[in-house]
C-alpha positions as CSV (number, residue, x, y, z in Angstrom):
1,X,0.0,0.0,0.0
2,X,1.4,3.4,-1.0
3,X,-1.1,6.1,0.0
4,X,-0.2,9.7,-0.9
5,X,-1.0,13.0,0.8
6,X,-2.7,14.1,-2.4
7,X,-5.0,11.1,-2.3
8,X,-6.0,11.9,1.2
9,X,-6.6,15.6,0.5
10,X,-8.8,14.7,-2.5
11,X,-10.7,12.2,-0.4
12,X,-11.3,14.8,2.4
13,X,-12.2,17.5,-0.2
14,X,-14.9,15.3,-1.8
15,X,-16.2,14.2,1.6
16,X,-16.5,17.8,2.9
17,X,-18.1,19.2,-0.3
18,X,-20.2,16.2,-1.2
19,X,-19.3,16.9,-4.8
20,X,-16.6,15.8,-7.2
21,X,-17.2,18.8,-9.4
22,X,-16.8,21.4,-6.6
23,X,-13.7,19.6,-5.2
24,X,-12.1,19.4,-8.7
25,X,-12.6,23.2,-9.2
26,X,-11.2,24.1,-5.7
27,X,-8.2,21.9,-6.1
28,X,-7.5,23.0,-9.7
29,X,-7.9,19.4,-11.1
30,X,-10.0,18.1,-14.0
31,X,-13.0,16.0,-12.9
32,X,-11.5,13.0,-14.7
33,X,-8.2,13.4,-12.8
34,X,-9.9,13.7,-9.5
35,X,-12.1,10.6,-10.1
36,X,-9.0,8.7,-11.1
37,X,-7.3,9.6,-7.8
38,X,-10.4,8.4,-5.8
39,X,-10.5,5.1,-7.8
40,X,-6.9,4.5,-7.1
41,X,-7.3,5.2,-3.4
42,X,-10.3,2.8,-3.2
43,X,-8.3,0.2,-5.0
44,X,-5.5,0.5,-2.6
45,X,-7.9,0.3,0.4
46,X,-9.9,-2.5,-1.3
47,X,-13.2,-0.8,-0.5
48,X,-15.6,1.8,-1.8
49,X,-15.4,5.2,0.0
50,X,-18.3,7.0,-1.7
51,X,-21.8,6.2,-2.8
52,X,-22.4,8.1,-6.1
53,X,-25.6,8.9,-7.8
54,X,-26.5,11.4,-10.5
55,X,-27.2,14.0,-7.8
56,X,-25.4,13.2,-4.6
57,X,-22.1,11.9,-3.3
58,X,-22.0,10.4,0.2
59,X,-19.5,8.5,2.3
60,X,-20.0,4.8,2.6
61,X,-19.6,3.1,6.0
62,X,-15.9,2.5,5.1
63,X,-15.6,6.1,4.1
64,X,-17.0,7.3,7.4
65,X,-14.5,5.0,9.3
66,X,-11.6,6.2,7.2
67,X,-12.5,10.0,7.4
68,X,-11.1,10.7,10.9
69,X,-7.9,8.8,10.2
70,X,-7.3,10.7,6.9
71,X,-8.0,14.0,8.8
72,X,-5.5,13.2,11.5
73,X,-2.8,12.2,9.0
74,X,-3.2,15.3,6.8
75,X,-3.4,17.6,9.8
76,X,-0.2,16.1,11.3
77,X,1.7,16.2,8.1
78,X,0.8,19.8,7.3
79,X,1.7,21.0,10.8
80,X,5.0,19.2,10.6
81,X,5.8,20.8,7.2
82,X,4.9,24.3,8.5
83,X,7.1,23.8,11.6
84,X,10.0,22.6,9.5
85,X,9.7,25.4,7.1
86,X,9.6,27.9,10.0
87,X,12.7,26.3,11.5
88,X,14.5,26.6,8.2
89,X,13.5,30.2,7.7
90,X,14.5,31.2,11.2
91,X,18.0,29.7,10.7
92,X,18.3,31.7,7.5
93,X,16.8,34.8,9.1
94,X,14.3,34.9,6.2
95,X,10.8,36.3,6.0
96,X,7.9,35.5,3.6
97,X,5.5,38.5,3.7
98,X,2.4,39.5,1.9
99,X,0.5,42.7,1.2
100,X,-2.0,44.1,-1.2
101,X,-0.9,45.4,-4.6
102,X,-1.4,49.0,-3.7
103,X,0.8,48.7,-0.6
104,X,3.4,46.8,-2.6
105,X,3.5,49.6,-5.2
106,X,3.6,52.5,-2.7
107,X,5.0,51.8,0.8
108,X,6.9,48.5,0.4
109,X,9.8,49.7,-1.9
110,X,11.1,52.2,0.7
111,X,10.6,49.8,3.6
112,X,12.3,47.0,1.8
113,X,15.3,49.2,0.9
114,X,15.6,50.4,4.5
115,X,15.3,46.9,5.9
116,X,18.0,45.7,3.5
117,X,20.3,48.4,4.8
118,X,19.8,47.6,8.5
119,X,19.5,43.8,8.1
120,X,21.7,42.8,5.2
121,X,21.9,39.2,6.4
122,X,18.1,38.7,6.2
123,X,16.4,37.2,3.2
124,X,12.9,38.6,2.5
125,X,10.4,37.6,-0.1
126,X,7.2,39.6,-0.8
127,X,4.0,38.6,-2.5
128,X,1.2,41.0,-3.4
129,X,-2.3,39.5,-3.4
130,X,-5.9,40.6,-2.5
131,X,-6.7,40.4,1.3
132,X,-8.7,37.2,1.0
133,X,-5.8,35.3,-0.6
134,X,-3.3,36.7,1.9
135,X,-5.5,35.5,4.7
136,X,-5.6,32.0,3.2
137,X,-1.8,31.9,2.7
138,X,-1.2,32.9,6.3
139,X,-3.7,30.3,7.5
140,X,-1.9,27.6,5.5
141,X,1.6,28.6,6.6
142,X,2.7,29.9,3.2
143,X,3.4,33.4,4.7
144,X,5.1,34.4,7.9
145,X,2.8,37.5,8.0
146,X,0.6,39.7,5.9
147,X,-0.2,43.4,6.1
148,X,-3.5,44.9,5.3
149,X,-7.1,45.9,6.4
150,X,-8.5,42.7,7.9
151,X,-11.8,43.6,9.5
152,X,-12.7,40.2,11.0
153,X,-10.9,38.5,13.8
154,X,-10.7,34.8,12.7
155,X,-9.9,31.7,14.7
156,X,-6.3,30.6,14.2
157,X,-5.1,34.0,13.2
158,X,-3.4,36.6,15.4
159,X,-4.3,40.1,14.3
160,X,-2.1,43.0,15.6
161,X,-3.0,46.6,14.9
162,X,-0.1,48.5,13.3
163,X,-1.4,52.0,12.9
164,X,-4.8,53.8,12.8
165,X,-6.2,55.0,9.5
166,X,-9.4,56.8,8.4
167,X,-11.6,57.3,5.4
168,X,-10.6,60.2,3.0
169,X,-12.0,61.3,-0.3
170,X,-9.7,61.6,-3.3
171,X,-10.7,63.8,-6.2
172,X,-9.1,65.4,-9.3
173,X,-7.5,68.8,-9.3
174,X,-8.2,69.3,-13.0
175,X,-10.5,72.1,-14.0
176,X,-14.0,70.9,-15.0
177,X,-13.5,67.5,-13.3
178,X,-16.0,66.0,-10.9
179,X,-15.1,67.3,-7.5
180,X,-16.4,68.6,-4.2
181,X,-15.7,72.3,-4.5
182,X,-14.3,74.5,-1.8
183,X,-13.6,72.5,1.4
184,X,-13.2,73.9,4.9
185,X,-9.8,73.4,6.5
186,X,-11.0,70.8,8.8
187,X,-12.2,68.5,6.1
188,X,-15.2,67.4,4.0
189,X,-18.7,66.7,5.4
190,X,-20.3,63.5,4.1
191,X,-23.2,65.5,2.7
192,X,-20.8,67.2,0.3
193,X,-20.7,63.8,-1.6
194,X,-24.4,63.9,-2.3
195,X,-25.0,63.1,-6.0
196,X,-21.4,62.9,-7.0
197,X,-20.2,60.0,-9.2
198,X,-18.2,57.5,-7.1
199,X,-15.4,55.2,-8.0
200,X,-15.8,52.1,-5.8
201,X,-14.5,48.7,-5.0
202,X,-16.8,45.7,-5.6
203,X,-19.8,45.6,-3.2
204,X,-18.6,42.4,-1.4
205,X,-15.2,44.0,-0.5
206,X,-15.1,44.5,3.3
207,X,-13.7,48.0,2.9
208,X,-16.5,48.9,0.5
209,X,-19.1,47.6,2.9
210,X,-17.7,50.0,5.5
211,X,-17.9,52.8,3.0
212,X,-21.5,51.9,2.1
213,X,-22.5,51.7,5.7
214,X,-21.0,55.2,6.3
215,X,-22.8,56.7,3.3
216,X,-26.1,55.1,4.5
217,X,-25.6,56.3,8.1
218,X,-25.1,59.9,6.9
219,X,-28.0,59.6,4.5
220,X,-25.9,60.3,1.4
221,X,-27.0,59.2,-2.0
222,X,-24.2,59.1,-4.5
223,X,-24.5,59.4,-8.2
224,X,-23.4,56.9,-10.8
225,X,-20.7,54.4,-9.8
226,X,-17.7,53.0,-11.5
227,X,-16.5,49.7,-9.9
228,X,-12.8,48.8,-10.0
229,X,-10.8,46.0,-8.5
230,X,-7.9,47.9,-6.9
231,X,-7.4,51.1,-4.9
232,X,-4.7,52.3,-7.2
233,X,-7.0,52.0,-10.1
234,X,-9.6,54.1,-8.2
235,X,-6.9,56.8,-7.6
236,X,-6.0,56.8,-11.3
237,X,-9.7,57.1,-12.2
238,X,-10.2,60.0,-9.8
239,X,-7.1,61.7,-11.3
240,X,-8.8,61.7,-14.7
241,X,-11.9,63.3,-13.2
242,X,-14.2,60.3,-13.6
243,X,-15.5,60.6,-10.1
244,X,-14.4,60.8,-6.5
245,X,-13.0,57.8,-4.5
246,X,-13.4,57.1,-0.8
247,X,-10.5,55.2,0.6
248,X,-8.2,54.8,3.6
249,X,-5.8,57.6,4.4
250,X,-2.7,55.5,4.0
251,X,-3.5,55.6,0.2
252,X,-2.0,59.1,0.3
253,X,1.4,57.4,-0.5
254,X,0.2,56.2,-3.9
255,X,-1.7,59.5,-4.5
256,X,1.6,61.4,-4.6
257,X,2.1,60.0,-8.1
258,X,-1.1,61.6,-9.3
259,X,-2.5,65.1,-9.4
260,X,-5.3,64.6,-6.9
261,X,-6.4,66.2,-3.7
262,X,-7.1,64.3,-0.5
263,X,-9.6,65.5,2.1
264,X,-10.5,64.0,5.4
265,X,-14.2,63.1,5.7
266,X,-16.1,64.2,8.7
267,X,-17.6,62.8,10.9
268,X,-14.4,60.7,10.8
269,X,-14.6,56.9,10.2
270,X,-11.5,55.4,11.8
271,X,-10.2,51.8,11.8
272,X,-6.9,49.9,12.0
273,X,-4.3,48.6,9.6
274,X,-3.1,45.1,10.8
275,X,-0.4,42.6,10.7
276,X,-1.7,39.0,10.7
277,X,0.2,35.8,11.6
278,X,-0.8,32.2,12.1
279,X,-1.7,31.6,15.8
280,X,1.0,29.6,17.7
281,X,3.9,30.6,15.5
282,X,7.1,31.6,17.2
283,X,7.9,35.3,17.2
284,X,10.6,36.2,14.6
285,X,12.8,39.1,15.7
286,X,13.2,40.1,12.0
287,X,9.5,40.3,11.6
288,X,9.0,42.6,14.5
289,X,11.8,44.8,13.2
290,X,10.3,44.9,9.8
291,X,6.9,45.7,11.3
292,X,8.2,48.7,13.1
293,X,9.8,50.1,10.0
294,X,6.6,49.5,8.0
295,X,4.5,51.3,10.6
296,X,6.9,54.3,10.7
297,X,6.9,54.6,6.9
298,X,3.1,54.3,6.7
299,X,2.6,57.2,9.1
300,X,5.3,59.5,7.7
301,X,3.8,61.8,5.1
302,X,3.9,65.6,4.3
303,X,0.3,66.0,5.4
304,X,0.5,63.4,8.2
305,X,-2.6,61.8,6.6
306,X,-4.8,64.3,8.3
307,X,-4.8,67.5,6.3
308,X,-5.5,68.2,2.7
309,X,-3.0,67.4,-0.1
310,X,-3.3,69.4,-3.3
């Protein structure tokens, strides 16, 4: 008998989803390949693990008996792999970090340069992904840490606030562009956004949900909407006068590359920017050092992320 980790993961995937099709999609396999893996596993175990009909997939009695064993084996192996990877990275003083594309394009270059100067012996790899993917990579041990706006506190994830941020409105400085007119020195009132075209993230984005809740609370009805996938795209659209964008104040760093103005919105909506790590992981001194540098760079700006930039 020569069982593989892949066979066990496929078995558990089908058992949990009760579907060959859904499991094949989630594991990036063809349905034929997944079915072949299950057949091979059943042959090696000399029993059927699933009852299949045209509509349902259910565990047989043998499958139900095998399920907790497969879970234990996969869980033990994955934990061992994570622990060994961590041990190897600690010996090399290496870090695997993640952040969103906008942070990677604006803040990370200067932080990475500074970190390389102060810790030349450390090895650092950076990946840029959407928040949902970063969270999954941290959960699975593929990243030492990730930086971003993670609104929910999830089991198995340690979430540490790095610095406070708030919502601001970004608009074009070009004549004739959609804007909010003359603004008091202490910021923009939410009602000033009434009827203006908005550049937004998708409605299921957690940040966009916060923005929508704030608009609703202040009884503001915006005009037409242009939906984009990334904050940097929203800034570029605002620069061209296609509408105004509501976003976190740390976006000011990427706004420096565009001719836009940034105004604090009042009443203020504040929240935190976080570092997330997998619960139970040993503290890495290099990670704490990098986090301090990142937080310092994020809060260092000409306007201190609180006054208007023109």
